NUPARO-161798 format. One line per field, with one value per residue (C-alpha): residue in three letters; x, y, z. Coordinates in Angstrom, 2 decimals, always signed. Layout:
<atoms>
rovo c(ALA,...)
c1 c(X,...)
c2 c(Y,...)
c3 c(Z,...)
</atoms>
This chain:
<atoms>
rovo c(MET,ILE,VAL,ARG,SER,PRO,ALA,ASP,VAL,LEU,ALA,ALA,PRO,GLY,GLU,ARG,LEU,GLU,LEU,HIS,PRO,ALA,LEU,LEU,VAL,GLU,LEU,ALA,GLU,ASN,ARG,ALA,ALA,MET,LEU,ALA,ALA,LEU,ASP,ARG,ALA,ASP,THR,PRO,VAL,TYR,GLY,VAL,ASN,THR,GLY,MET,GLY,ARG,LEU,ALA,GLY,VAL,ARG,LEU,THR,PRO,ASP,GLN,GLN,ALA,GLU,HIS,GLN,ARG,ASN,LEU,LEU,VAL,GLY,ARG,ALA,VAL,GLY,GLY,PRO,PRO,TRP,LEU,SER,PRO,GLU,LEU,THR,ARG,THR,LEU,LEU,LEU,MET,ARG,LEU,ARG,GLY,PHE,LEU,ARG,PRO,GLU,PRO,ALA,VAL,SER,PRO,ALA,LEU,VAL,THR,PHE,LEU,ALA,ASP,ARG,LEU,ASN,ASP,GLY,PHE,LEU,PRO,ALA,VAL,PRO,SER,THR,GLY,LEU,GLY,SER,ALA,GLY,GLU,ILE,ILE,PRO,LEU,ALA,HIS,ALA,PHE,GLN,THR,PHE,ALA,GLY,LEU,GLY,SER,MET,LEU,ALA,ASP,GLY,VAL,LEU,THR,PRO,ALA,ALA,ASP,ALA,LEU,GLN,ARG,ARG,GLY,VAL,ARG,PRO,LEU,ALA,LEU,GLY,PRO,LYS,GLU,GLY,ALA,SER,LEU,ILE,GLN,GLY,SER,PRO,LEU,ALA,GLU,ALA,TYR,ALA,TRP,LEU,GLY,ALA,ARG,ARG,ALA,SER,ALA,LEU,ALA,ASP,LEU,GLN,THR,GLN,CYS,ALA,ALA,ILE,ALA,VAL,ASP,VAL,LEU,GLY,ALA,PRO,HIS,SER,VAL,TYR,ARG,PHE,GLY,ALA,SER,ALA,ARG,PHE,HIS,GLU,LEU,ILE,ALA,GLY,ALA,GLU,PRO,ARG,ALA,GLY,VAL,VAL,GLN,ALA,PRO,VAL,SER,VAL,ARG,VAL,GLY,PRO,ARG,VAL,LEU,GLU,LEU,LEU,THR,ARG,VAL,THR,GLY,GLU,LEU,HIS,ASP,GLU,LEU,GLN,LEU,ALA,TRP,ASP,GLU,PRO,GLY,ASP,SER,PRO,SER,PHE,VAL,ASP,GLY,GLU,PHE,VAL,THR,THR,THR,GLY,TYR,HIS,ALA,ALA,GLY,LEU,GLY,LEU,ARG,MET,ASP,ALA,LEU,LYS,ALA,ALA,LEU,VAL,HIS,VAL,GLY,GLU,ILE,ALA,VAL,GLN,ARG,LEU,HIS,ARG,LEU,LEU,ASP,PRO,GLN,PHE,SER,GLY,LEU,PRO,ALA,GLN,LEU,ALA,VAL,ASP,PRO,GLY,PRO,GLN,ALA,GLY,LEU,THR,PRO,LEU,HIS,LYS,ARG,ALA,ALA,GLY,GLU,LEU,HIS,ALA,LEU,ARG,ARG,LEU,ALA,ALA,PRO,ALA,THR,LEU,GLY,SER,LEU,ASP,THR,SER,ALA,GLY,GLN,GLU,ASP,VAL,GLN,ALA,PHE,ALA,GLY,ALA,ALA,GLY,ALA,GLU,LEU,HIS,THR,ALA,LEU,ASP,HIS,LEU,THR,ALA,ILE,THR,ALA,CYS,GLU,LEU,ILE,ALA,GLY,ALA,GLN,ALA,ARG,TYR,LEU,ARG,GLY,THR,GLY,ALA,PRO,ALA,LEU,GLU,PRO,LEU,TYR,ALA,TRP,VAL,ALA,GLU,ARG,VAL,LYS,PRO,LEU,ASP,ALA,ASP,ARG,SER,LEU,GLY,PRO,GLU,LEU,THR,ARG,LEU,ILE,GLU,ASP,LEU,ALA)
c1 c(-39.21,-40.09,-39.33,-41.68,-41.24,-38.92,-41.27,-40.92,-37.23,-38.00,-41.18,-39.22,-35.69,-34.18,-35.44,-33.73,-34.52,-35.54,-35.96,-39.05,-38.21,-40.67,-38.86,-35.53,-37.06,-38.22,-34.75,-33.14,-35.46,-34.82,-31.08,-31.13,-33.00,-30.46,-27.49,-29.12,-29.64,-26.03,-24.83,-26.85,-25.72,-23.58,-23.43,-21.62,-23.27,-21.96,-19.86,-20.27,-18.31,-16.97,-15.10,-16.96,-17.07,-14.85,-13.58,-17.01,-15.83,-13.23,-14.49,-13.32,-12.16,-13.82,-10.80,-10.97,-14.70,-14.10,-12.10,-13.88,-16.74,-14.35,-12.04,-14.92,-15.06,-11.31,-10.21,-13.00,-12.46,-10.53,-12.33,-11.37,-12.63,-14.83,-17.00,-20.78,-22.51,-23.59,-27.24,-26.62,-24.40,-27.03,-29.71,-27.49,-27.34,-31.10,-31.64,-29.27,-31.18,-34.50,-33.33,-31.85,-35.20,-36.56,-36.17,-34.05,-30.65,-31.06,-28.49,-28.23,-30.06,-26.58,-25.80,-29.07,-28.82,-25.25,-26.42,-29.32,-27.01,-24.57,-27.43,-28.43,-24.96,-24.15,-21.51,-20.95,-18.48,-16.40,-18.04,-16.66,-19.05,-17.13,-15.20,-17.87,-17.51,-18.74,-21.82,-23.38,-22.24,-19.42,-16.90,-18.97,-20.55,-17.16,-16.04,-19.26,-19.33,-15.71,-15.96,-18.23,-15.26,-13.06,-11.44,-11.30,-12.42,-15.43,-16.18,-16.47,-17.60,-16.07,-12.71,-11.46,-11.07,-10.02,-13.15,-11.50,-10.93,-14.51,-15.90,-13.60,-14.78,-18.32,-17.34,-18.18,-16.21,-15.85,-18.51,-17.57,-19.26,-20.94,-21.52,-22.90,-22.96,-19.99,-21.50,-24.87,-23.30,-21.90,-24.89,-27.90,-28.23,-28.87,-26.83,-29.01,-32.05,-30.69,-30.10,-33.56,-35.42,-33.74,-33.87,-37.61,-38.22,-36.09,-37.71,-41.19,-40.22,-38.71,-41.82,-43.84,-41.38,-41.40,-45.21,-45.01,-42.49,-44.80,-47.65,-45.47,-44.75,-48.48,-49.05,-46.35,-46.53,-50.32,-50.65,-54.14,-55.50,-57.56,-54.62,-54.39,-57.73,-55.83,-52.49,-52.32,-52.68,-55.28,-52.38,-51.41,-54.97,-55.18,-51.98,-53.04,-56.54,-56.97,-54.02,-55.08,-54.35,-52.60,-54.49,-53.42,-51.71,-53.21,-50.70,-47.89,-44.57,-44.51,-42.36,-45.13,-47.92,-46.45,-44.81,-47.67,-47.98,-44.26,-44.41,-47.22,-44.86,-42.11,-44.50,-45.36,-41.72,-40.91,-43.79,-42.45,-39.08,-40.79,-42.79,-39.55,-38.06,-41.01,-40.39,-36.76,-37.85,-40.20,-37.38,-34.56,-31.16,-28.94,-27.52,-27.92,-31.01,-32.47,-35.96,-38.22,-35.31,-33.08,-30.27,-31.51,-29.54,-31.13,-30.40,-31.32,-27.85,-28.69,-30.45,-30.87,-34.54,-33.64,-30.78,-32.88,-35.67,-33.15,-31.80,-35.36,-35.87,-32.63,-33.92,-37.23,-35.35,-33.37,-36.58,-38.00,-34.74,-34.84,-38.37,-37.52,-34.53,-36.56,-39.36,-36.84,-35.55,-39.07,-39.51,-36.58,-38.00,-40.40,-42.00,-43.42,-43.66,-44.61,-42.11,-38.80,-36.08,-34.15,-36.37,-34.13,-35.61,-33.45,-32.51,-29.23,-27.40,-28.50,-27.93,-30.95,-31.26,-29.64,-26.58,-28.96,-30.23,-26.64,-26.07,-29.19,-27.94,-24.67,-26.55,-28.66,-25.57,-24.19,-27.60,-27.90,-24.62,-26.14,-28.96,-26.97,-27.82,-25.35,-26.61,-25.07,-21.56,-21.07,-17.64,-16.20,-14.94,-13.99,-12.44,-15.77,-17.89,-19.37,-19.89,-22.76,-23.04,-26.12,-24.24,-27.29,-25.04,-23.65,-27.18,-28.06,-25.04,-25.83,-29.49,-28.56,-26.18,-28.98,-31.29,-28.65,-28.51,-32.30,-32.49,-30.09,-32.17,-35.31,-33.71,-32.81,-36.35,-37.87,-35.72,-36.70,-40.37,-40.33,-38.58,-41.20,-43.96,-42.24,-42.17,-45.74,-47.16,-50.06,-50.41,-52.36,-53.42,-52.37,-48.81,-48.39,-46.88,-44.29,-43.38,-42.98,-40.89,-38.46,-38.34,-37.34,-34.28,-33.48,-34.65,-36.03,-33.38,-33.69,-30.06,-27.51,-25.77,-23.80,-26.46,-24.08,-24.25,-28.02,-28.55,-26.37,-28.40,-31.65,-30.38,-29.50,-32.97,-34.62,-32.43)
c2 c(+307.42,+305.75,+302.02,+299.86,+296.56,+294.97,+295.89,+299.60,+299.59,+299.52,+301.61,+304.78,+303.62,+307.08,+308.55,+308.91,+305.97,+306.23,+303.01,+303.08,+302.72,+299.83,+297.95,+298.42,+297.07,+293.94,+293.47,+293.86,+291.29,+288.81,+289.43,+288.74,+285.48,+284.40,+285.18,+283.24,+280.26,+280.53,+280.48,+277.33,+275.61,+272.57,+271.71,+273.37,+276.51,+276.97,+280.09,+281.16,+278.66,+276.76,+277.51,+277.84,+275.83,+272.76,+273.91,+273.76,+270.81,+272.92,+274.10,+277.55,+278.51,+281.49,+283.65,+282.62,+283.30,+286.89,+287.62,+285.21,+287.45,+290.16,+287.59,+286.19,+289.50,+289.84,+286.51,+286.33,+289.75,+288.46,+290.45,+293.52,+295.89,+296.39,+297.52,+297.52,+300.72,+303.13,+302.24,+298.50,+298.99,+301.07,+298.52,+295.72,+297.59,+298.09,+294.36,+293.55,+295.91,+294.47,+290.96,+292.00,+293.39,+289.85,+287.83,+284.97,+286.77,+288.02,+290.78,+293.68,+297.01,+298.59,+296.77,+297.63,+301.24,+301.45,+300.04,+302.50,+305.39,+304.45,+304.36,+307.82,+309.33,+307.90,+305.40,+303.11,+300.22,+299.09,+295.75,+293.52,+292.65,+289.72,+286.64,+285.57,+281.79,+280.86,+278.84,+282.02,+285.63,+285.62,+287.44,+290.54,+290.62,+290.44,+293.44,+295.30,+294.82,+294.69,+298.44,+298.65,+297.46,+300.11,+297.67,+297.64,+300.47,+302.52,+304.69,+308.45,+310.03,+307.09,+307.39,+304.43,+305.57,+303.64,+302.81,+303.85,+307.35,+307.56,+306.61,+309.06,+311.91,+311.05,+311.12,+307.41,+304.71,+301.31,+298.84,+296.17,+292.96,+290.74,+286.96,+285.69,+289.15,+288.65,+285.38,+287.06,+289.84,+287.36,+285.00,+285.01,+286.50,+290.24,+290.95,+288.63,+290.28,+293.72,+292.68,+291.12,+294.04,+296.70,+294.47,+293.88,+297.62,+298.44,+295.70,+296.99,+300.51,+299.18,+297.12,+300.33,+302.14,+299.24,+299.23,+302.84,+301.88,+299.11,+301.61,+304.07,+301.38,+300.78,+304.52,+305.50,+302.31,+302.48,+298.86,+297.28,+297.03,+293.85,+291.58,+293.26,+291.99,+289.32,+289.50,+293.29,+295.37,+298.05,+300.52,+299.57,+299.96,+303.42,+304.47,+303.36,+304.82,+307.16,+305.75,+305.49,+302.23,+302.95,+302.14,+298.89,+297.45,+294.01,+292.79,+294.48,+292.64,+289.98,+292.15,+294.76,+292.24,+290.22,+293.05,+293.58,+289.84,+289.55,+292.54,+290.87,+287.89,+290.20,+291.56,+288.05,+286.98,+290.15,+289.38,+285.88,+287.33,+289.59,+286.63,+284.69,+287.66,+287.69,+284.01,+284.83,+287.62,+285.28,+282.85,+283.36,+284.01,+283.18,+279.70,+279.00,+281.08,+281.62,+280.09,+279.30,+279.48,+277.14,+277.47,+276.00,+275.36,+276.93,+277.27,+280.91,+281.55,+279.39,+281.97,+279.65,+280.60,+284.26,+283.43,+281.23,+283.82,+286.51,+284.22,+283.79,+287.55,+287.99,+285.63,+287.52,+290.80,+289.34,+288.43,+291.91,+293.40,+291.28,+292.42,+296.06,+296.08,+294.43,+296.94,+299.79,+298.40,+298.33,+302.02,+302.84,+300.92,+302.78,+299.43,+299.21,+302.86,+304.75,+307.38,+308.54,+305.89,+305.63,+308.40,+310.98,+314.25,+313.92,+310.23,+309.71,+312.88,+312.15,+308.84,+309.30,+306.94,+303.79,+304.38,+304.48,+301.02,+299.80,+301.05,+299.14,+296.02,+296.24,+296.58,+293.54,+291.50,+292.23,+291.54,+288.13,+286.97,+287.39,+284.92,+281.88,+280.98,+282.34,+280.06,+276.86,+275.52,+274.43,+273.42,+272.04,+274.64,+274.56,+271.08,+269.68,+271.06,+273.63,+271.75,+273.71,+277.42,+279.35,+282.11,+284.32,+287.37,+286.64,+286.29,+289.61,+291.40,+290.07,+291.03,+294.64,+294.67,+293.26,+296.02,+298.59,+297.20,+297.13,+300.70,+301.77,+299.89,+301.56,+305.00,+304.26,+303.13,+306.21,+308.53,+306.69,+306.70,+310.42,+311.09,+309.00,+310.95,+314.22,+313.13,+311.81,+314.89,+313.22,+310.52,+308.95,+311.64,+309.60,+309.38,+313.14,+313.79,+311.07,+312.40,+315.86,+314.53,+312.81,+315.81,+318.07,+315.89,+314.89,+317.43,+316.00,+315.52,+317.81,+317.01,+314.45,+315.21,+313.31,+311.77,+310.15,+312.80,+313.22,+309.47,+309.17,+311.82,+310.13,+306.78,+308.47,+310.02,+306.66,+304.91)
c3 c(+207.71,+211.03,+210.87,+212.92,+211.05,+208.48,+205.61,+206.42,+205.48,+201.74,+201.83,+201.02,+200.10,+199.75,+203.01,+206.36,+208.64,+212.28,+214.23,+216.44,+220.17,+220.57,+217.82,+219.60,+222.80,+220.97,+219.51,+222.94,+224.52,+221.72,+221.95,+225.70,+225.13,+222.51,+224.77,+227.60,+225.30,+224.18,+227.80,+228.41,+225.22,+225.85,+222.13,+219.21,+217.83,+214.30,+213.80,+217.42,+219.51,+216.46,+213.27,+209.96,+206.75,+206.83,+210.25,+211.87,+213.96,+215.73,+219.14,+220.23,+223.69,+225.43,+224.58,+220.92,+220.81,+221.93,+218.75,+216.45,+215.29,+214.11,+212.52,+210.48,+208.60,+208.12,+206.66,+204.08,+202.49,+199.46,+196.73,+194.77,+192.07,+190.18,+193.09,+193.32,+192.26,+195.02,+194.38,+194.74,+197.81,+199.56,+198.67,+200.03,+203.35,+203.27,+202.73,+205.59,+207.88,+206.76,+207.64,+210.99,+212.12,+212.07,+215.28,+213.91,+213.66,+217.27,+216.73,+219.17,+218.97,+218.84,+215.57,+213.82,+215.01,+213.70,+210.36,+210.11,+211.01,+208.26,+205.76,+206.93,+206.69,+203.25,+204.33,+201.33,+201.74,+198.76,+197.89,+195.12,+192.29,+190.77,+191.86,+194.34,+194.40,+197.86,+198.77,+200.19,+199.98,+202.52,+200.29,+199.45,+202.91,+204.62,+202.56,+203.29,+207.04,+208.10,+207.56,+210.62,+212.68,+211.06,+208.62,+204.84,+202.60,+201.63,+198.61,+199.10,+195.82,+194.00,+195.79,+197.83,+201.45,+204.61,+206.57,+209.83,+208.45,+207.16,+210.57,+212.33,+210.09,+211.15,+214.80,+215.10,+216.91,+215.17,+216.22,+218.76,+217.66,+220.20,+220.13,+216.80,+215.19,+212.87,+211.68,+211.14,+209.08,+206.53,+206.44,+204.11,+200.64,+200.95,+197.81,+195.70,+197.26,+196.35,+192.75,+192.53,+194.10,+191.97,+188.88,+189.21,+189.60,+186.56,+184.48,+185.32,+184.24,+181.01,+180.29,+180.41,+178.12,+175.69,+175.72,+174.56,+171.87,+170.66,+170.47,+168.54,+165.94,+165.46,+165.18,+162.70,+160.59,+160.38,+161.56,+161.75,+165.31,+165.20,+166.11,+169.53,+170.73,+172.67,+174.49,+174.85,+177.99,+178.62,+178.70,+175.14,+173.88,+175.46,+173.70,+170.20,+170.44,+167.50,+165.55,+161.90,+160.03,+156.74,+153.57,+151.94,+155.04,+155.58,+158.18,+160.03,+160.48,+163.20,+165.46,+165.48,+165.96,+168.83,+170.77,+173.27,+173.95,+174.67,+177.02,+178.95,+179.30,+180.55,+183.15,+184.35,+184.58,+186.52,+188.89,+189.41,+190.43,+192.95,+194.30,+194.75,+196.56,+198.93,+199.68,+200.47,+202.79,+204.62,+205.44,+207.94,+206.38,+209.35,+209.82,+212.63,+213.30,+216.74,+216.55,+219.51,+221.92,+219.89,+217.35,+214.06,+210.89,+207.80,+204.07,+203.50,+202.08,+199.03,+196.83,+193.84,+193.50,+193.07,+190.73,+188.49,+188.35,+187.43,+184.71,+183.41,+183.41,+181.46,+178.78,+178.60,+178.20,+175.31,+173.48,+174.09,+172.77,+169.62,+168.85,+169.59,+167.22,+164.45,+164.97,+164.75,+161.46,+160.03,+160.90,+158.60,+155.62,+153.26,+152.33,+155.85,+156.88,+153.73,+154.93,+153.41,+153.45,+156.70,+158.11,+156.42,+155.19,+152.07,+151.61,+149.81,+150.71,+154.27,+156.10,+158.34,+161.28,+159.90,+162.15,+165.10,+164.18,+164.00,+167.56,+168.63,+166.84,+168.77,+172.06,+171.12,+170.32,+173.78,+175.34,+173.65,+175.15,+178.61,+177.99,+179.20,+182.83,+185.36,+188.12,+186.73,+187.39,+191.00,+192.27,+195.50,+197.98,+201.66,+201.29,+200.05,+202.89,+200.53,+197.29,+195.71,+194.88,+193.76,+191.88,+192.34,+192.58,+189.13,+187.76,+189.36,+187.93,+184.45,+184.85,+185.51,+182.53,+180.39,+181.62,+180.62,+177.07,+176.70,+177.99,+175.23,+172.62,+173.95,+173.62,+169.99,+169.25,+170.89,+168.77,+165.58,+166.56,+167.28,+163.94,+162.12,+163.84,+162.81,+159.17,+159.17,+160.84,+162.63,+165.25,+168.09,+170.62,+173.66,+172.32,+171.76,+175.24,+174.66,+171.20,+172.71,+175.63,+173.24,+170.90,+173.81,+174.38,+170.80,+168.22,+164.96,+162.29,+159.29,+158.48,+159.67,+162.97,+165.60,+167.82,+170.32,+173.07,+172.73,+172.80,+175.91,+177.72,+176.72,+178.02,+181.32,+181.53,+180.90,+183.47)
</atoms>
């Protein structure tokens, strides 16, 4: 993938990155202009010729400035396990690279090339996922990027490894940081951006899966279609085409009727998170940023907008999960399905899928506990200089946990839907490929068996 602009970084997130030579020239020219402005500066430049946080009023001597950028990464690395997943860590690095290709950080071509090379060779720093109580993201970013200087640790196949050793095995010397580059590496909110970008993608995929689950419920319960004239997507209508309403069913349960409307809400909330992410991308993350030849203080580190949107998406996922679990319960009830109790071939001697519903209920219970906002609860830090935190990283971590729980619920519902279709014998034509896909992974139950391993594999496939 040839990268010509910041937007190209995420166009193909799994591909090898090659920075276009013209882009490197632009970065070099901007870097030279920033260094010239720094040489002319007769005023404090935060984090460059001063301390940071409450110590911003302390001016640094030239000798101190030479070590300062490296020290910024050392003293703030106070986190520990659990570490971010490989996927989130790689996405964090992608977001950092995306931001550094903008003009405002004014980092060197050597730094962005080093960053791109580490993405290409699978270098994954050990980045803490909890205990992140700073106004920005200095703790996780210090852990992530001190590794470039040969400090701290990285994860090699899940094993904690000294970063210096990992660089040496790659034949790479630790990066020597220039003026402002240490400060730039720990500024902004690339971790919140990583959580938001991956979370929005996962939520969109789950919305599609849940749309299929909602259609399955209409199909196997024989629900009337007229209620879906409003608040249902074209995709949903395509899926239920040919589904036969069951004789005598005047109204399906509320969970079946409102499912498509709630999924349209989930889609809107997911879109709002992506819109907020675009706003974050359009704003410089460094403070100070280099803008029009001057050093300008910014607030890009305060990712409250992303955090609040991720909190909103968590709440929407909880509502979707509640409806899904209720819908699953209705599938097991002959009163609503007209099928054997608990979708067992021989109810009584066989338990059927009631234990599967209990697993889904447990996942929902855990999901509900994540609905409280993670972005609230600011405290004084840095002797009162940093007296507000966004906690967007916490919101992001909880969002991804919520997505895990809803994925498990979705897998339970798909198994029950496929079993109901097996017992009924007929169904909507557009759903046949989905029924077959599930049946390949979880064979229909003619007798009770331990579904745990099959359910786990299905969850992994969905994720």
